[in-house]
Kinemage of the C-alpha trace (Angstrom):
@kinemage 1
@onewidth
@group {chain A} dominant
@subgroup {mainchain}
@vectorlist {calphas} color= white
{ca met a 1} P -32.298 73.327 131.298
{ca lys a 2} L -30.315 76.535 130.854
{ca lys a 3} L -29.113 75.347 127.441
{ca asn a 4} L -32.650 74.630 126.237
{ca ile a 5} L -33.920 78.041 127.349
{ca tyr a 6} L -31.003 79.741 125.607
{ca phe a 7} L -31.800 78.211 122.227
{ca ser a 8} L -35.535 78.561 122.522
{ca met a 9} L -35.016 82.299 122.980
{ca leu a 10} L -32.748 82.591 119.917
{ca leu a 11} L -34.651 80.450 117.444
{ca pro a 12} L -37.670 82.734 116.815
{ca phe a 13} L -35.318 85.394 115.410
{ca phe a 14} L -33.745 83.080 112.882
{ca val a 15} L -36.347 80.490 111.826
{ca ser a 16} L -39.711 81.355 110.307
{ca phe a 17} L -42.028 80.007 107.632
{ca ile a 18} L -44.143 81.368 104.866
{ca tyr a 19} L -46.700 79.499 102.823
{ca ala a 20} L -46.667 79.720 99.062
{ca gln a 21} L -48.756 78.411 96.191
{ca asn a 22} L -46.949 76.902 93.189
{ca glu a 23} L -43.364 78.202 93.021
{ca ala a 24} L -41.583 77.499 96.293
{ca trp a 25} L -37.997 78.453 95.434
{ca thr a 26} L -35.523 78.853 92.573
{ca glu a 27} L -31.771 78.335 92.711
{ca arg a 28} L -29.365 79.601 90.031
{ca phe a 29} L -25.605 79.012 90.038
{ca asn a 30} L -22.651 78.895 87.697
{ca tyr a 31} L -19.240 77.206 88.129
{ca ser a 32} L -17.833 78.376 84.813
{ca ala a 33} L -19.051 80.044 81.630
{ca thr a 34} L -21.623 77.289 81.128
{ca ser a 35} L -23.285 75.244 83.939
{ca ile a 36} L -26.075 72.764 83.259
{ca val a 37} L -28.143 70.538 85.561
{ca ser a 38} L -28.487 67.153 83.839
{ca asp a 39} L -30.623 65.266 86.379
{ca ile a 40} L -32.030 65.337 89.881
{ca ala a 41} L -33.338 62.840 92.440
{ca thr a 42} L -35.387 63.319 95.619
{ca asp a 43} L -35.574 61.078 98.674
{ca ser a 44} L -38.608 60.438 100.901
{ca asp a 45} L -37.645 63.356 103.175
{ca gly a 46} L -37.692 65.817 100.270
{ca asn a 47} L -33.893 66.150 100.076
{ca leu a 48} L -32.706 66.814 96.551
{ca leu a 49} L -29.596 65.596 94.710
{ca val a 50} L -28.528 67.648 91.718
{ca cys a 51} L -25.875 66.630 89.208
{ca gly a 52} L -24.611 68.509 86.188
{ca glu a 53} L -21.648 69.764 84.216
{ca phe a 54} L -19.714 72.988 83.746
{ca ser a 55} L -17.405 74.076 80.936
{ca pro a 56} L -15.725 77.164 79.508
{ca ile a 57} L -16.957 78.948 76.387
{ca cys a 58} L -13.795 79.034 74.329
{ca tyr a 59} L -12.731 78.157 70.799
{ca gly a 60} L -9.419 77.794 68.986
{ca ala a 61} L -5.760 77.614 69.937
{ca ala a 62} L -5.929 80.738 72.075
{ca cys a 63} L -8.080 79.013 74.657
{ca gly a 64} L -5.411 76.851 76.263
{ca pro a 65} L -6.294 74.654 79.271
{ca glu a 66} L -9.685 75.569 80.746
{ca pro a 67} L -11.595 74.150 83.711
{ca tyr a 68} L -14.150 71.521 82.719
{ca gly a 69} L -15.941 69.245 85.130
{ca tyr a 70} L -18.974 67.914 86.860
{ca phe a 71} L -20.775 68.815 90.054
{ca trp a 72} L -23.099 67.075 92.495
{ca arg a 73} L -24.850 68.950 95.292
{ca ser a 74} L -27.726 68.386 97.687
{ca tyr a 75} L -30.524 70.671 98.906
{ca asp a 76} L -33.122 70.185 101.579
{ca lys a 77} L -36.780 70.587 100.668
{ca phe a 78} L -36.652 74.303 101.537
{ca gly a 79} L -33.900 74.969 98.961
{ca asn a 80} L -31.029 75.216 101.443
{ca leu a 81} L -27.732 73.853 100.133
{ca arg a 82} L -26.651 70.865 102.278
{ca trp a 83} L -23.352 69.951 100.587
{ca ser a 84} L -21.564 70.364 97.280
{ca asp a 85} L -18.626 68.818 95.439
{ca thr a 86} L -17.028 68.800 91.973
{ca ser a 87} L -14.854 66.628 89.782
{ca arg a 88} L -12.583 68.680 87.518
{ca gly a 89} L -10.626 67.868 84.399
{ca asn a 90} L -8.554 69.978 82.040
{ca thr a 91} L -9.378 70.347 78.423
{ca asp a 92} L -7.308 71.873 75.686
{ca ile a 93} L -9.728 71.981 72.767
{ca tyr a 94} L -6.999 72.794 70.263
{ca lys a 95} L -4.851 69.775 71.240
{ca gly a 96} L -7.816 67.490 71.778
{ca asp a 97} L -6.740 66.409 75.260
{ca leu a 98} L -9.739 65.806 77.497
{ca asn a 99} L -10.330 64.453 81.004
{ca thr a 100} L -14.056 64.618 81.598
{ca leu a 101} L -16.704 63.064 83.790
{ca thr a 102} L -20.339 63.189 82.777
{ca leu a 103} L -23.082 62.036 85.183
{ca trp a 104} L -26.363 61.776 83.295
{ca gly a 105} L -28.709 59.872 85.600
{ca ala a 106} L -29.677 60.123 89.308
{ca ala a 107} L -32.017 58.193 91.616
{ca ala a 108} L -32.663 57.891 95.380
{ca asp a 109} L -33.600 54.986 97.678
{ca glu a 110} L -35.821 54.902 100.784
{ca gln a 111} L -32.890 55.534 103.151
{ca gly a 112} L -31.877 58.775 101.456
{ca asn a 113} L -28.922 57.348 99.557
{ca phe a 114} L -28.406 58.500 95.988
{ca phe a 115} L -27.202 56.681 92.863
{ca leu a 116} L -25.454 58.335 89.929
{ca gly a 117} L -24.552 56.998 86.509
{ca gly a 118} L -22.771 58.280 83.430
{ca arg a 119} L -19.443 58.047 81.659
{ca tyr a 120} L -15.874 59.375 81.840
{ca lys a 121} L -12.793 59.817 79.687
{ca gly a 122} L -9.150 60.041 80.671
{ca asn a 123} L -8.149 60.449 84.321
{ca cys a 124} L -11.015 61.480 86.593
{ca his a 125} L -12.113 61.159 90.203
{ca leu a 126} L -15.242 61.050 92.319
{ca gly a 127} L -14.550 62.667 95.662
{ca thr a 128} L -11.223 61.218 96.810
{ca thr a 129} L -11.589 58.075 94.646
{ca ile a 130} L -9.432 58.073 91.510
{ca leu a 131} L -11.115 56.194 88.692
{ca pro a 132} L -9.029 53.787 86.600
{ca pro a 133} L -7.802 55.415 83.366
{ca ser a 134} L -10.435 54.995 80.663
{ca val a 135} L -9.782 52.602 77.798
{ca ser a 136} L -12.303 54.225 75.465
{ca ser a 137} L -13.716 57.667 74.735
{ca ser a 138} L -16.541 57.020 77.233
{ca asp a 139} L -16.054 54.345 79.874
{ca gly a 140} L -19.114 53.806 82.076
{ca val a 141} L -19.520 54.675 85.771
{ca leu a 142} L -22.227 53.778 88.340
{ca ala a 143} L -21.895 54.930 91.972
{ca lys a 144} L -23.689 55.287 95.291
{ca ile a 145} L -23.400 58.354 97.555
{ca asn a 146} L -25.021 58.593 100.987
{ca asn a 147} L -27.211 61.353 102.373
{ca ala a 148} L -24.168 63.130 103.895
{ca gly a 149} L -22.351 63.289 100.550
{ca asn a 150} L -19.908 60.404 101.134
{ca trp a 151} L -19.286 57.889 98.341
{ca gln a 152} L -20.228 54.324 99.328
{ca trp a 153} L -19.120 52.455 96.217
{ca ile a 154} L -18.084 53.241 92.650
{ca arg a 155} L -18.189 50.786 89.736
{ca thr a 156} L -16.564 51.472 86.374
{ca phe a 157} L -17.143 49.734 83.033
{ca asn a 158} L -13.941 49.670 81.015
{ca phe a 159} L -15.400 49.787 77.536
{ca glu a 160} L -17.525 52.329 75.690
{ca phe a 161} L -20.555 52.289 77.976
{ca thr a 162} L -22.799 55.198 79.035
{ca ile a 163} L -25.657 55.216 81.587
{ca thr a 164} L -28.235 57.875 80.757
{ca glu a 165} L -31.147 57.204 83.142
{ca ile a 166} L -31.575 55.533 86.551
{ca glu a 167} L -34.720 54.537 88.436
{ca phe a 168} L -34.634 52.970 91.935
{ca phe a 169} L -37.531 50.553 92.258
{ca asn a 170} L -38.185 47.450 94.428
{ca his a 171} L -34.629 47.612 95.818
{ca lys a 172} L -33.127 47.462 92.309
{ca leu a 173} L -31.483 49.980 89.963
{ca phe a 174} L -32.958 50.103 86.497
{ca thr a 175} L -30.942 51.949 83.884
{ca thr a 176} L -30.895 52.910 80.226
{ca gly a 177} L -27.886 53.802 78.170
{ca lys a 178} L -25.686 53.020 75.192
{ca tyr a 179} L -22.645 50.824 74.577
{ca thr a 180} L -20.274 50.017 71.696
{ca leu a 181} L -18.367 46.746 71.225
{ca asn a 182} L -16.304 45.579 68.282
{ca asn a 183} L -16.834 41.994 69.348
{ca ser a 184} L -19.524 40.361 71.455
{ca asp a 185} L -18.775 40.147 75.181
{ca thr a 186} L -20.436 39.656 78.567
{ca leu a 187} L -21.293 41.891 81.489
{ca asp a 188} L -21.409 40.006 84.795
{ca gly a 189} L -22.177 36.855 82.784
{ca his a 190} L -24.882 38.479 80.610
{ca phe a 191} L -24.375 38.418 76.840
{ca leu a 192} L -23.711 41.670 74.973
{ca pro a 193} L -23.935 41.502 71.163
{ca ala a 194} L -21.339 43.391 69.140
{ca gly a 195} L -22.126 46.767 67.615
{ca val a 196} L -23.667 50.026 68.841
{ca his a 197} L -26.693 49.382 71.045
{ca asp a 198} L -29.043 51.173 73.387
{ca phe a 199} L -29.928 49.102 76.446
{ca val a 200} L -32.239 48.640 79.417
{ca ala a 201} L -30.538 46.960 82.383
{ca cys a 202} L -31.075 46.015 86.013
{ca phe a 203} L -28.376 46.301 88.732
{ca asp a 204} L -28.509 45.391 92.392
{ca thr a 205} L -27.759 47.985 95.029
{ca val a 206} L -24.029 47.267 95.057
{ca gly a 207} L -23.597 47.624 91.279
{ca asn a 208} L -23.841 44.045 89.981
{ca cys a 209} L -25.736 43.595 86.716
{ca glu a 210} L -28.695 41.217 87.029
{ca trp a 211} L -29.914 41.487 83.422
{ca ile a 212} L -29.433 43.618 80.365
{ca asn a 213} L -31.420 43.854 77.098
{ca ala a 214} L -29.773 45.378 74.013
{ca phe a 215} L -31.725 47.220 71.331
{ca gly a 216} L -30.857 49.150 68.181
{ca met a 217} L -28.966 52.442 68.253
{ca asp a 218} L -30.814 55.628 69.335
{ca arg a 219} L -33.992 53.823 70.285
{ca val a 220} L -34.296 53.928 74.107
{ca phe a 221} L -35.449 57.331 75.285
{ca ser a 222} L -37.488 57.134 78.496
{ca leu a 223} L -37.697 54.915 81.617
{ca lys a 224} L -40.647 54.654 84.000
{ca thr a 225} L -41.633 52.349 86.892
{ca arg a 226} L -45.092 51.420 88.188
{ca asp a 227} L -46.637 48.437 90.035
{ca ser a 228} L -43.666 46.010 89.940
{ca leu a 229} L -43.181 46.673 86.228
{ca ile a 230} L -40.617 48.726 84.326
{ca tyr a 231} L -41.553 50.595 81.155
{ca ala a 232} L -39.239 52.065 78.518
{ca leu a 233} L -39.861 53.940 75.309
{ca val a 234} L -37.986 51.770 72.817
{ca tyr a 235} L -38.895 53.729 69.715
{ca pro a 236} L -41.385 53.275 68.111
{ca ser a 237} L -42.786 50.950 70.826
{ca ile a 238} L -43.367 51.057 74.557
{ca cys a 239} L -41.817 47.991 76.220
{ca lys a 240} L -43.049 46.590 79.512
{ca phe a 241} L -40.362 44.679 81.495
{ca ser a 242} L -40.849 42.233 84.322
{ca met a 243} L -38.429 42.133 87.254
{ca asn a 244} L -36.443 39.324 85.593
{ca gly a 245} L -35.926 41.266 82.357
{ca ser a 246} L -38.450 39.597 80.043
{ca tyr a 247} L -40.612 42.106 78.178
{ca thr a 248} L -43.521 42.695 75.814
{ca ser a 249} L -43.920 45.623 73.447
{ca thr a 250} L -46.826 47.789 72.304
{ca pro a 251} L -46.614 49.860 69.090
{ca gly a 252} L -46.793 53.580 69.698
{ca gly a 253} L -44.625 56.118 67.945
{ca tyr a 254} L -44.962 58.559 70.856
{ca asp a 255} L -42.529 61.243 71.997
{ca asp a 256} L -42.934 60.450 75.714
{ca phe a 257} L -45.278 58.617 78.060
{ca glu a 258} L -46.296 58.040 81.680
{ca ile a 259} L -48.186 55.200 83.394
{ca gly a 260} L -51.128 56.177 85.618
{ca lys a 261} L -52.354 54.639 88.867
{ca asp a 262} L -55.111 52.670 87.105
{ca lys a 263} L -52.700 51.420 84.392
{ca ser a 264} L -53.933 54.163 82.087
{ca met a 265} L -51.288 55.676 79.802
{ca tyr a 266} L -50.525 59.366 79.287
{ca ile a 267} L -48.768 60.003 75.977
{ca thr a 268} L -47.329 62.913 74.039
{ca gly a 269} L -46.566 63.205 70.344
{ca asn a 270} L -46.469 65.449 67.311
{ca tyr a 271} L -48.366 65.711 64.018
{ca gly a 272} L -45.331 65.366 61.752
{ca trp a 273} L -41.574 65.896 61.682
{ca gly a 274} L -40.794 69.613 62.037
{ca ser a 275} L -44.381 70.451 62.972
{ca asn a 276} L -45.060 72.813 65.862
{ca gln a 277} L -48.356 71.064 66.534
{ca val a 278} L -48.100 68.587 69.433
{ca tyr a 279} L -50.523 66.822 71.738
{ca val a 280} L -50.942 65.198 75.141
{ca ala a 281} L -53.534 62.461 75.578
{ca lys a 282} L -54.790 59.851 78.026
{ca lys a 283} L -55.615 56.258 77.089
{ca asp a 284} L -57.365 53.841 79.451
{ca ser a 285} L -55.931 50.389 80.256
{ca thr a 286} L -57.544 48.941 77.113
{ca gly a 287} L -56.044 51.589 74.818
{ca val a 288} L -59.148 53.724 74.302
{ca thr a 289} L -58.415 57.466 74.171
{ca glu a 290} L -60.203 59.309 76.993
{ca trp a 291} L -59.077 62.822 76.120
{ca ile a 292} L -56.548 64.711 74.001
{ca val a 293} L -55.249 68.268 74.220
{ca asn a 294} L -53.500 69.981 71.300
{ca leu a 295} L -50.628 72.375 71.949
{ca thr a 296} L -48.299 74.573 69.917
{ca gly a 297} L -44.562 74.040 70.388
{ca gly a 298} L -41.927 71.295 70.247
{ca gly a 299} L -39.778 69.067 72.398
{ca ile a 300} L -42.785 67.808 74.327
{ca thr a 301} L -42.189 65.658 77.445
{ca ile a 302} L -44.486 64.574 80.262
{ca gln a 303} L -44.487 63.811 84.006
{ca ile a 304} L -47.343 62.867 86.325
{ca asp a 305} L -47.502 63.283 90.117
{ca thr a 306} L -48.948 61.063 92.843
{ca leu a 307} L -52.514 62.211 92.011
{ca asp a 308} L -52.029 61.640 88.242
{ca ala a 309} L -51.908 65.373 87.596
{ca val a 310} L -50.102 65.883 84.276
{ca tyr a 311} L -47.167 68.221 83.652
{ca val a 312} L -46.160 68.896 80.025
{ca arg a 313} L -43.037 70.696 78.893
{ca thr a 314} L -42.818 72.316 75.465
{ca tyr a 315} L -40.473 74.729 73.703
{ca glu a 316} L -41.909 77.724 71.882
{ca gly a 317} L -40.398 76.663 68.552
{ca thr a 318} L -40.510 73.286 66.817
{ca ile a 319} L -37.297 72.224 68.626
{ca phe a 320} L -35.041 73.799 71.253
{ca asp a 321} L -32.918 76.638 69.882
{ca ser a 322} L -31.102 79.681 71.164
{ca val a 323} L -34.263 81.835 71.304
{ca ser a 324} L -36.745 79.331 72.721
{ca ala a 325} L -38.720 79.878 75.864
{ca val a 326} L -39.930 76.865 77.855
{ca lys a 327} L -43.522 76.388 78.934
{ca ile a 328} L -44.787 74.002 81.640
{ca asn a 329} L -48.521 73.292 81.514
{ca lys a 330} L -50.392 71.389 84.248
{ca tyr a 331} L -53.574 69.374 83.634
{ca asp a 332} L -55.651 67.275 85.988
{ca ser a 333} L -56.267 63.576 85.247
{ca asn a 334} L -59.384 64.526 83.229
{ca gly a 335} L -57.451 66.858 80.911
{ca asn a 336} L -58.599 70.159 82.469
{ca his a 337} L -55.960 72.878 82.260
{ca met a 338} L -54.807 74.139 85.669
{ca trp a 339} L -51.926 76.557 85.081
{ca glu a 340} L -49.037 77.547 82.766
{ca tyr a 341} L -45.489 78.438 83.835
{ca thr a 342} L -43.025 80.083 81.406
{ca ile a 343} L -39.262 80.405 81.608
{ca ser a 344} L -37.942 83.054 79.225
{ca pro a 345} L -36.125 84.404 77.262
{ca thr a 346} L -34.363 81.079 76.662
{ca ala a 347} L -33.850 77.893 78.598
{ca asp a 348} L -33.475 74.129 78.272
{ca ile a 349} L -35.496 72.716 81.110
{ca asp a 350} L -36.645 69.203 82.067
{ca ile a 351} L -39.192 68.197 84.722
{ca lys a 352} L -39.499 65.612 87.536
{ca thr a 353} L -41.859 65.012 90.433
{ca asp a 354} L -41.034 63.890 93.984
{ca tyr a 355} L -42.683 61.590 96.572
{ca glu a 356} L -45.099 64.346 97.661
{ca gly a 357} L -46.203 65.286 94.153
{ca asn a 358} L -44.149 68.494 93.977
{ca ile a 359} L -42.531 69.219 90.616
{ca tyr a 360} L -38.954 70.327 89.912
{ca leu a 361} L -37.814 72.168 86.816
{ca phe a 362} L -34.118 71.756 86.098
{ca gly a 363} L -31.594 72.461 83.356
{ca tyr a 364} L -30.171 75.825 82.386
{ca glu a 365} L -31.151 79.268 81.206
{ca arg a 366} L -29.159 81.679 79.090
{ca asp a 367} L -27.829 84.912 80.573
{ca phe a 368} L -27.938 87.422 77.729
{ca thr a 369} L -25.065 89.881 78.057
{ca gly a 370} L -25.026 91.211 74.509
{ca ala a 371} L -21.833 89.351 73.684
{ca trp a 372} L -21.639 85.976 71.918
{ca pro a 373} L -21.678 83.333 73.158
{ca asp a 374} L -23.755 84.075 76.237
{ca pro a 375} L -23.150 82.071 79.424
{ca asp a 376} L -25.601 79.413 80.603
{ca asn a 377} L -26.639 79.359 84.245
{ca ala a 378} L -27.754 76.157 85.960
{ca arg a 379} L -31.283 76.463 87.329
{ca ile a 380} L -33.568 74.469 89.677
{ca thr a 381} L -37.120 75.505 90.521
{ca lys a 382} L -39.465 73.728 92.927
{ca ile a 383} L -43.214 74.099 92.341
{ca cys a 384} L -45.420 72.743 95.127
{ca ala a 385} L -48.296 70.407 94.388
{ca gly a 386} L -50.478 72.533 96.697
{ca thr a 387} L -49.583 74.727 99.672
{ca cys a 388} L -46.180 73.968 101.150
{ca ala a 389} L -43.931 75.374 103.801
{ca val a 390} L -40.919 77.326 102.586
{ca ala a 391} L -38.071 78.580 104.726
{ca ser a 392} L -38.165 82.372 104.589
{ca ser a 393} L -34.521 82.731 105.639
{ca val a 394} L -31.462 80.948 104.365
{ca glu a 395} L -30.958 79.363 107.835
{ca glu a 396} L -31.147 75.602 107.420
{ca ile a 397} L -33.870 74.004 109.541
{ca ala a 398} L -31.813 71.368 111.341
{ca glu a 399} L -33.611 68.568 113.142
{ca asn a 400} L -32.189 69.466 116.543
{ca asn a 401} L -31.564 73.198 115.942
{ca ser a 402} L -28.307 72.844 117.843
{ca ala a 403} L -26.329 75.329 115.742
{ca leu a 404} L -27.039 78.923 114.715
{ca val a 405} L -25.341 81.498 112.470
{ca phe a 406} L -26.099 85.237 112.622
{ca pro a 407} L -26.420 87.784 111.188
{ca asn a 408} L -27.502 86.039 108.006
{ca pro a 409} L -27.097 87.497 105.400
{ca thr a 410} L -23.858 89.126 106.585
{ca pro a 411} L -21.398 91.682 105.150
{ca gly a 412} L -18.649 89.226 106.160
{ca ile a 413} L -18.383 88.818 109.934
{ca phe a 414} L -20.819 86.510 111.667
{ca gln a 415} L -21.274 84.486 114.844
{ca leu a 416} L -21.436 80.688 114.941
{ca ile a 417} L -23.095 79.217 118.040
{ca phe a 418} L -23.529 75.568 118.835
{ca ser a 419} L -24.531 73.705 121.966
{ca ser a 420} L -22.851 71.215 124.256
{ca ser a 421} L -25.024 68.428 122.767
{ca phe a 422} L -22.009 67.852 120.520
{ca lys a 423} L -19.568 65.152 121.758
{ca gly a 424} L -15.802 65.264 121.545
{ca asn a 425} L -13.869 67.562 119.217
{ca ala a 426} L -15.606 69.653 116.608
{ca ile a 427} L -14.204 70.522 113.190
{ca ile a 428} L -15.561 73.695 111.583
{ca asn a 429} L -15.267 74.091 107.820
{ca val a 430} L -16.554 76.914 105.609
{ca ile a 431} L -16.941 75.919 101.934
{ca asp a 432} L -17.737 78.179 98.994
{ca ser a 433} L -20.160 77.429 96.147
{ca lys a 434} L -17.386 75.781 94.114
{ca gly a 435} L -16.645 73.283 96.855
{ca ile a 436} L -13.417 75.021 97.956
{ca lys a 437} L -12.703 75.113 101.691
{ca val a 438} L -12.025 78.739 102.686
{ca tyr a 439} L -11.953 78.314 106.458
{ca asn a 440} L -11.029 75.508 108.856
{ca ser a 441} L -10.829 75.317 112.632
{ca thr a 442} L -10.826 72.622 115.320
{ca val a 443} L -12.495 73.073 118.705
{ca ser a 444} L -10.933 70.652 121.211
{ca ser a 445} L -13.231 71.121 124.181
{ca phe a 446} L -16.030 73.342 125.421
{ca ser a 447} L -18.944 73.349 127.840
{ca glu a 448} L -22.504 74.624 127.633
{ca asn a 449} L -22.748 76.829 124.489
{ca phe a 450} L -19.807 77.595 122.208
{ca gln a 451} L -19.668 80.856 120.257
{ca lys a 452} L -17.096 81.794 117.634
{ca glu a 453} L -16.721 84.786 115.355
{ca ile a 454} L -15.806 84.008 111.732
{ca asp a 455} L -14.657 86.667 109.275
{ca leu a 456} L -15.334 86.210 105.528
{ca ser a 457} L -15.177 89.898 104.672
{ca lys a 458} L -12.140 89.318 102.428
{ca asn a 459} L -13.884 86.552 100.509
{ca ser a 460} L -16.168 86.923 97.513
{ca lys a 461} L -19.848 87.628 97.925
{ca gly a 462} L -22.081 84.582 97.612
{ca ile a 463} L -23.434 81.498 99.399
{ca tyr a 464} L -21.206 79.496 101.783
{ca leu a 465} L -21.722 76.229 103.621
{ca ile a 466} L -20.742 75.996 107.283
{ca glu a 467} L -19.969 72.390 108.168
{ca ile a 468} L -19.656 71.221 111.778
{ca ile a 469} L -18.277 67.674 112.170
{ca thr a 470} L -18.125 65.942 115.541
{ca asp a 471} L -17.680 62.370 116.734
{ca asp a 472} L -21.365 61.568 116.411
{ca lys a 473} L -22.936 63.965 113.914
{ca arg a 474} L -22.554 66.378 110.997
{ca ile a 475} L -24.524 69.622 110.787
{ca val a 476} L -24.515 71.884 107.744
{ca lys a 477} L -25.646 75.529 107.730
{ca arg a 478} L -25.834 77.995 104.887
{ca ile a 479} L -24.918 81.698 105.015
{ca ile a 480} L -24.991 84.492 102.449
{ca val a 481} L -22.150 87.040 102.309
{ca asn a 482} L -23.421 90.220 100.667
C-alpha cells in the first residue's frame, strides 16, 4: 500500500495530457549529413516503426571513409522514442568500396511485431546478426522484429533482389520489388524468368515465398490491400490479386490509387508529362466517376483513412526538386476540401494512415545553412484524424507507471526511481539518439522503491533513452538533456 501511495503522489507532476486538433507531434533527427525516413508502420496500439538511411555529403578523393548506414526506431503513439538501433557500413566513394543496407518497406501485424524488407551490399548486419556476404550489388533481405526491438528472424536472397513495399494482410506478407537474373531460376519452388523484372509476391510470416508474379521492368509502383484482395499499380493497369496469386487487370494509366470501403476507387493522375496540372477523383464500383478535383503541382500520391477521407500529397513544382515545398490536402469521401498542410521551404514527404485513421507524414526536409550541399533532416509528423490525446511532457506513459525520471528536461543530472514490482536484478542502460550506450549499471537487489542519481552533464545535449531490463519486463523512458 505504501508503494502505491508513493507513486500516485508523484505521477501528477510528471504525466499530463493536452488535446490537439490535426498536428499531434513532429520529430526531426539526423544521424549524419543526410538522414531520410524511407517507410513507417503502425501496430494496433499506435506504436510506430520508422526505418531510413543516413549518409555523408562528400565528393571526391578527399572524402575518405565516411559513416553510411541504416536506422530503425520505434515511437509510441505520443511521439516518445521507445528504442533505436542502426546498421553501419563504411563507404569510400573514390575507391568504390561500399557496405550498405537499405530497408525500403515496413509493415506491422496484430501482435505488434514489425516486418522490414530491402537490400544490402557487402558485409552488413541487423542487430547482432551478421548477414552472409552479398553475391550481387543488391542482395535481398526480409526480416521480422518484435515490439521490443529484438530480431526474430532474418532471411536473405543471394541474388540481385530488392523488396520495396510490404503489406501485412490476412496473416501473410505481400511485397513488391525488383530482381535481376541472367538465367531463369526458382524461389522456394516458384519459377523466376530471366531478365530484369518488377514483382508482386506473397510470403508467410516466417519468410517463405508462397507465390511470386514477375512483370516488366519499372512497372510496379503501389501496393494496397482490401477485403481479402491485394491490389497493385502495374503500370498502366491496376491488378487485383487473389490470395493464391492469380490476378486480373483493369486499364488505368493513373499515378496512384486507393480502394474504398464500398469497392469504390480513388485515383490520382496528371494531364500530360511535365504538366503541373494534376487531379484526384473517385470512381464507383462500376467505374463511373463520382467527382474529380483539379490541383496544381506534381508527384501526386494518395492515401485514405478508415472513414474514406482522402489525403493527397503534391509538390509545388511539376516534380520534386531542391526548391519544392510539399502540400497535403484532405478531402472527405464526397470530394469536399477539409484542410491543407504545407511543409516548406523544401521537403520530400510521403504519407500513410494508421488503424485509427491518423495520418503520418514522413521523409526528410532540407536544412538551409547557406552552404552547398545543405543537410537533410529526417522528419515524422503525426496528424490526428480528429481530437487525440498527446503527451505534454517527454515522459513515456508506461502501462504500469512503475518507473519515473526527473527533472525532465534536465541540465544533466537526474533521478531515476522504480518500484519493487520489478523482480530479480535490474540492468540500467542509457542510450543516445545514435544507438550508442553511454551509461550502464546493474542493481543486484533492492526493496520498496529504488532511487538512483545519473549524471549526463558531460554528454552532448539531446534525447536519451533510459532502458530498465529485469527478469520479467523491459521499460523504456525518454529524457532530454538541455
